[in-house]
C-alpha positions in Angstrom: 8.1 -15.6 -11.1 9.5 -14.3 -7.7 7.9 -11.0 -7.0 9.5 -10.3 -3.6 12.3 -11.3 -1.4 12.7 -10.8 2.4 15.6 -8.7 3.5 16.8 -8.8 7.1 17.2 -5.4 8.6 18.5 -4.3 12.0 15.7 -4.1 14.5 14.2 -0.6 15.0 15.7 0.9 18.2 12.2 2.0 19.3 11.0 -1.6 19.5 10.1 -3.1 22.8 11.8 -6.3 24.0 8.5 -8.1 23.1 8.5 -6.7 19.6 12.1 -7.8 19.0 11.2 -11.3 20.3 8.3 -11.5 17.9 10.4 -10.3 14.9 13.1 -12.8 15.8 10.4 -15.5 15.8 9.1 -14.5 12.4 12.6 -14.5 10.9 14.6 -17.1 12.8 12.1 -19.8 13.6 10.8 -20.2 10.0 13.3 -22.8 8.9 11.3 -25.1 6.6 11.3 -24.1 3.0 8.5 -25.1 0.5 9.2 -24.3 -3.1 6.5 -22.4 -5.0 6.1 -21.5 -8.7 5.1 -17.9 -7.9 7.0 -16.9 -4.7 10.0 -19.2 -4.8 11.0 -20.4 -1.3 8.2 -20.0 1.1 9.2 -20.3 4.8 7.4 -22.0 7.6 8.1 -23.2 11.1 8.3 -27.0 11.5 4.9 -26.8 13.3 3.2 -24.9 10.4 4.8 -27.1 7.8 3.2 -30.1 9.5 -0.2 -28.9 8.3 0.8 -29.5 4.7 0.4 -33.3 5.1 -2.8 -33.2 7.2 -5.6 -34.9 5.3 -8.0 -32.0 5.8 -5.5 -29.5 4.4 -4.0 -31.7 1.7 -7.6 -32.2 0.4 -7.3 -28.6 -0.9 -4.8 -30.0 -3.4 -7.7 -31.7 -5.1 -9.7 -28.5 -5.5 -8.7 -26.3 -8.5 -8.3 -22.7 -7.6 -10.1 -21.5 -10.7 -12.4 -24.4 -11.6 -13.5 -24.1 -15.3 -11.0 -21.3 -16.2 -8.7 -24.0 -17.6 -11.2 -24.3 -20.5 -9.9 -20.9 -21.5 -6.4 -20.9 -20.0 -5.2 -24.5 -20.0 -2.4 -24.0 -17.5 -4.8 -22.6 -14.8 -4.9 -25.9 -12.9 -3.3 -24.7 -9.7 -5.0 -25.6 -6.5 -6.4 -24.2 -3.3 -3.5 -25.8 -1.4 -0.8 -23.8 -3.2 -2.9 -20.7 -2.8 -3.3 -21.3 1.0 0.4 -21.8 1.5 1.1 -18.6 -0.5 -1.4 -16.7 1.7 0.4 -17.9 4.9 3.8 -16.9 3.5 2.7 -13.4 2.5 1.0 -13.1 5.9 4.4 -13.7 7.6 6.0 -11.0 5.5 3.2 -8.6 6.3 3.7 -9.2 10.0 7.5 -8.6 9.7 6.8 -5.2 8.0 4.2 -4.2 10.5 6.5 -4.8 13.4 9.3 -2.9 11.7 6.9 0.0 10.9 5.8 0.5 14.5 2.9 -1.9 15.0 2.8 -2.6 18.7 0.8 -4.7 21.2 0.9 -7.9 19.2 1.4 -11.3 21.0 3.2 -14.4 19.9 0.0 -16.5 20.3 -1.9 -13.9 18.2 0.7 -13.9 15.5 0.7 -17.7 15.3 -3.1 -17.7 15.3 -3.1 -15.3 12.4 -0.7 -17.4 10.4 -2.7 -20.6 11.1 -5.9 -18.7 10.0 -4.1 -17.6 6.8 -3.1 -21.2 6.1 -6.5 -22.7 6.9 -8.8 -19.9 5.5 -10.0 -22.0 2.6 -10.3 -25.3 4.5 -14.1 -25.6 3.8 -14.0 -24.3 0.3 -16.5 -25.8 -2.2 -15.4 -27.7 -5.3 -15.4 -26.3 -8.8 -14.3 -22.8 -7.8 -17.3 -20.6 -6.9 -20.0 -22.5 -8.7 -21.8 -23.6 -5.6 -21.4 -20.4 -3.6 -24.8 -18.9 -4.5 -26.9 -22.1 -4.2 -26.0 -23.1 -0.6 -26.7 -21.2 2.6 -23.5 -21.7 4.5 -20.2 -20.0 3.6 -17.0 -21.9 3.1 -15.5 -19.9 6.0 -18.3 -21.3 8.2 -17.6 -24.9 7.0 -13.9 -24.4 7.5 -14.2 -23.4 11.2 -16.6 -26.4 11.6 -13.8 -28.7 10.4 -11.3 -27.1 12.7 -13.6 -27.4 15.8 -14.4 -31.1 15.1 -11.0 -32.5 14.1 -8.9 -33.3 17.2 -5.7 -33.9 15.2 -6.1 -30.5 13.5 -6.7 -28.8 16.9 -3.5 -30.5 18.1 -1.5 -29.1 15.2 -2.9 -25.6 15.9 -1.8 -25.8 19.5 1.6 -27.2 18.6 2.0 -24.2 16.3 1.6 -21.9 19.3 -1.8 -20.7 18.2 -5.3 -20.6 19.9 -8.0 -22.5 18.0 -10.8 -20.1 19.1 -8.8 -17.1 17.8 -8.1 -18.9 14.5 -11.8 -19.6 14.0 -12.6 -16.0 14.9 -10.2 -14.6 12.3 -11.5 -16.9 9.6 -15.2 -16.5 10.2 -15.9 -13.4 12.4 -19.7 -13.6 11.8 -20.0 -16.9 13.7 -17.1 -16.4 16.1 -17.4 -12.8 17.4 -14.7 -11.3 19.7 -14.0 -8.0 21.3 -10.3 -8.8 21.6 -8.6 -5.8 19.8 -5.7 -7.9 18.5 -8.0 -10.5 17.0 -10.2 -7.8 15.4 -7.0 -6.3 13.8 -6.2 -9.7 12.3 -9.7 -10.0 10.9 -9.2 -6.8 9.0 -5.8 -7.9 8.0 -6.9 -11.2 6.4 -9.9 -9.7 4.7 -9.6 -6.2 3.2 -8.3 -4.0 0.4 -4.7 -5.3 0.6 -5.1 -8.6 2.3 -2.7 -11.5 1.8 -5.5 -13.6 0.2 -6.0 -11.1 -2.6 -2.2 -10.4 -3.0 -1.7 -14.1 -3.6 -4.6 -15.1 -5.8 -4.2 -12.1 -8.2 -0.6 -12.8 -8.7 -1.0 -16.6 -8.7 -4.0 -16.7 -11.1 -2.3 -14.3 -13.5 0.9 -16.4 -13.5 -0.9 -19.6 -14.2 -3.2 -18.1 -16.8 -0.2 -16.5 -18.5 -1.7 -12.9 -18.4 -0.1 -9.8 -16.9 -3.2 -8.2 -15.4 -3.1 -9.4 -11.9 0.6 -9.0 -11.0 1.2 -6.9 -7.9 4.4 -5.4 -6.5 4.0 -7.4 -3.3 7.3 -6.4 -1.8 6.5 -2.7 -2.1 3.0 -3.2 -0.7 3.9 -5.3 2.3 6.9 -3.2 3.0 4.8 0.0 3.4 2.0 -1.3 5.5 1.3 0.3 8.9 -1.3 -0.2 11.6 -3.7 2.6 12.5 -6.9 2.4 14.4 -6.9 -1.4 14.4 -6.7 -1.5 10.7 -3.9 -1.8 8.1 -2.9 1.6 6.6 -0.7 3.1 3.9 0.9 6.5 3.6 -0.7 8.8 1.0 2.4 8.5 -1.2 1.8 4.8 -1.5 -2.0 4.8 -2.3 -1.3 4.1 -6.0 -0.6 0.5 -5.0 -4.3 0.2 -3.9 -5.4 1.7 -7.2 -3.3 -0.8 -9.1 -4.7 -3.7 -7.1 -8.3 -2.6 -7.7 -7.8 -2.1 -11.4 -6.0 -5.5 -11.5 -9.0 -7.1 -9.9 -11.2 -5.5 -12.6 -9.0 -6.7 -15.4 -8.8 -10.2 -14.0 -12.6 -10.4 -13.7 -13.0 -9.1 -17.2 -10.5 -11.4 -18.9 -10.4 -14.5 -16.6 -12.9 -14.9 -13.7 -15.9 -13.7 -15.8 -14.8 -14.7 -19.2 -17.9 -15.7 -21.2 -16.9 -19.4 -21.3 -16.1 -19.4 -17.6 -19.5 -17.9 -16.8 -21.2 -20.4 -19.0 -19.5 -23.4 -17.4 -20.2 -22.1 -14.0 -23.8 -21.3 -14.8 -24.4 -24.8 -16.1 -23.1 -26.5 -12.9 -25.0 -24.0 -10.7 -28.3 -24.7 -12.6 -28.0 -28.4 -12.3 -27.4 -28.2 -8.5 -30.3 -25.7 -8.1 -32.7 -28.2 -9.8 -31.3 -31.1 -7.8 -31.8 -29.3 -4.5 -35.3 -28.2 -5.5 -36.3 -31.7 -6.5 -34.8 -33.3 -3.4 -32.2 -35.3 -5.4 -29.5 -34.1 -3.1 -29.5 -32.1 0.1 -27.3 -29.1 0.7 -25.3 -31.0 3.3 -24.3 -33.5 0.5 -22.2 -30.6 -1.1 -20.2 -29.9 2.0 -16.5 -30.9 2.3 -16.2 -32.3 -1.2 -13.2 -32.0 -3.5 -13.6 -31.7 -7.3 -13.6 -35.4 -8.0 -16.0 -36.2 -5.2 -18.4 -33.6 -6.5 -18.2 -35.1 -10.0 -18.8 -38.6 -8.7 -21.8 -37.4 -6.6 -23.4 -35.9 -9.7 -22.6 -39.0 -11.9 -24.0 -41.4 -9.3 -27.5 -39.9 -9.6 -29.9 -40.9 -12.4 -31.1 -37.3 -12.9 -31.3 -35.5 -16.2 -30.2 -32.0 -15.2 -26.9 -33.5 -14.0 -26.0 -33.8 -17.6 -25.1 -30.1 -17.4 -22.3 -31.0 -15.0 -20.9 -33.6 -17.3 -21.1 -31.3 -20.3 -19.4 -28.5 -18.4 -16.6 -30.6 -17.1 -15.9 -31.9 -20.6 -15.9 -28.4 -22.1 -19.1 -28.9 -24.1 -20.7 -25.6 -23.3 -24.1 -24.3 -24.2 -24.6 -21.5 -26.8 -25.2 -17.9 -25.8 -28.7 -16.8 -26.9 -28.7 -13.4 -25.2 -26.2 -10.9 -23.7 -26.7 -7.5 -22.3 -25.1 -5.2 -19.8 -26.6 -5.5 -16.3 -25.4 -2.8 -14.0 -28.3 -3.1 -11.5 -30.7 -5.8 -10.2 -32.7 -7.9 -12.6 -36.4 -8.4 -11.8 -37.7 -12.0 -11.6 -40.3 -11.1 -14.2 -37.5 -10.1 -16.7 -35.7 -13.4 -16.0 -38.8 -15.4 -16.7 -39.4 -13.4 -19.9 -35.9 -14.2 -21.2 -36.5 -17.9 -20.4 -39.8 -17.9 -22.3 -38.3 -16.3 -25.4 -35.5 -18.9 -25.4 -38.0 -21.7 -25.1 -39.9 -20.4 -28.1 -36.6 -20.2 -30.0 -35.7 -23.8 -29.1 -39.2 -25.3 -29.7 -40.8 -28.3 -28.1 -37.5 -30.2 -27.6 -36.4 -27.7 -24.9 -36.6 -28.8 -21.3 -36.8 -26.3 -18.4 -33.3 -27.0 -17.0 -31.7 -26.4 -20.3 -32.5 -22.7 -20.4 -30.1 -20.9 -18.1 -30.2 -17.2 -17.2 -26.9 -16.1 -15.7 -26.9 -12.9 -13.6 -23.5 -12.2 -12.0 -23.4 -10.9 -8.5 -22.4 -7.3 -7.8 -18.6 -7.0 -7.5 -17.2 -5.9 -4.2 -14.2 -3.5 -4.3 -12.9 -3.5 -0.8 -11.5 0.0 0.0 -11.5 -0.2 3.7 -7.8 0.4 4.1 -6.8 3.7 5.8 -4.6 6.4 4.3 -2.1 8.3 6.4 -1.9 11.9 5.0 1.2 14.1 5.0 -0.4 15.9 8.0 -0.5 12.6 9.9 -4.3 12.3 9.9 -5.9 9.0 8.9 -8.7 8.9 6.4 -10.6 6.1 4.7 -9.2 5.3 1.2 -12.5 6.3 -0.5 -12.2 9.8 0.9 -8.5 10.1 0.0 -8.8 8.8 -3.6 -10.8 10.5 -6.3 -11.0 7.5 -8.6 -12.5 5.2 -6.0 -14.8 7.6 -4.3 -18.5 6.8 -4.1 -19.0 8.8 -7.4 -15.6 8.1 -8.9 -15.2 7.0 -12.5 -13.7 3.7 -11.4 -17.0 2.5 -9.9 -18.9 3.4 -13.0 -16.2 1.6 -15.1 -16.7 -1.6 -13.2 -20.4 -1.7 -13.9 -19.6 -2.7 -17.5 -18.4 -6.1 -16.1 -21.8 -7.4 -15.2 -23.6 -8.9 -18.2 -26.8 -11.0 -18.0 -26.6 -13.9 -20.4 -28.9 -16.7 -21.5 -27.5 -20.1 -22.3 -29.1 -23.1 -23.9 -28.1 -26.0 -26.2 -29.8 -24.3 -29.1 -28.3 -21.8 -31.6 -29.7 -18.4 -32.4 -30.3 -15.1 -30.6 -33.4 -13.9 -28.9 
């Protein structure tokens, strides 16, 4: 499934000499091809391609992108590594388009730093998809930059790629690596926003491997029409439908893939086991850092701790029953959660243990709409102000509230 191709155009005559040099670098110096199931031939410089075999990077090949989703869609066993390579390749194509569309004042070191950040953005990702995200204090971006800062061989590769390690860390994790450099701030918005390369890759990649049409984006069209305005990526008003399509695709992927009831159950079981283990001091939060999927499984299996049976059951596809399900557009009071647990315990009887009753409350979904829209009058407005569907009161926001459902899971049949 190849959704875009790069076409070489003549350089824009308004380009500076520096811009022409940067464009030549992005086109001519990327001579190493890595074949991908989604994008076909992805191109890298020899220095960027060297990251592929680095132990810290290749470890991502042992972390499934979607974790338990393969219980529903068996072919969804692609990895964080293939995703990271895809993000880097799309990032290069975005930079090419931005330069052709008049983006100025970029530097070669900045461009190379952005590409390294795109490749390494998931370096500290937790195992089993997002199961551990809500039970640990640190973000995977924070852990990723810790890996970068403390691995001399990785720092050497970054410098050999013509990038600056501090800039790479600032792009990946701005909260812990603040900067006032305008170019770096622009790359931060570019890597994490409404039409970022991360989202463009994972929606298309996940849809492809699940065998569903919902997430597919016209990446060639989107990347080809990106501009830079006020230190942020922007689209002309005639192209804003591509943002609408991406946001509705995200909704459909959540509805049918990411938050499928079986996926939610498997994730909730793992999360509950880890929460109990942390509470009881069986493991420390630091024990969960820097693990791949197999290492996480072995950690849980090595402990003689009853709640860890939830992990074993989840990994084997033996999921709990759903005892309760209701729409949950807002916050859920702790008292309501305890009431749901108590009702389930009464249903189960005396054989029910505390860890076996799981209340799953999904987090609120974030629909990033921070991209700017360039009107026909040349004025720049935020997407929310330029689009009726995704305004603060638009129907699309009300529509997405239907995604959040509170569920109660236990090994016992019946409904409360």
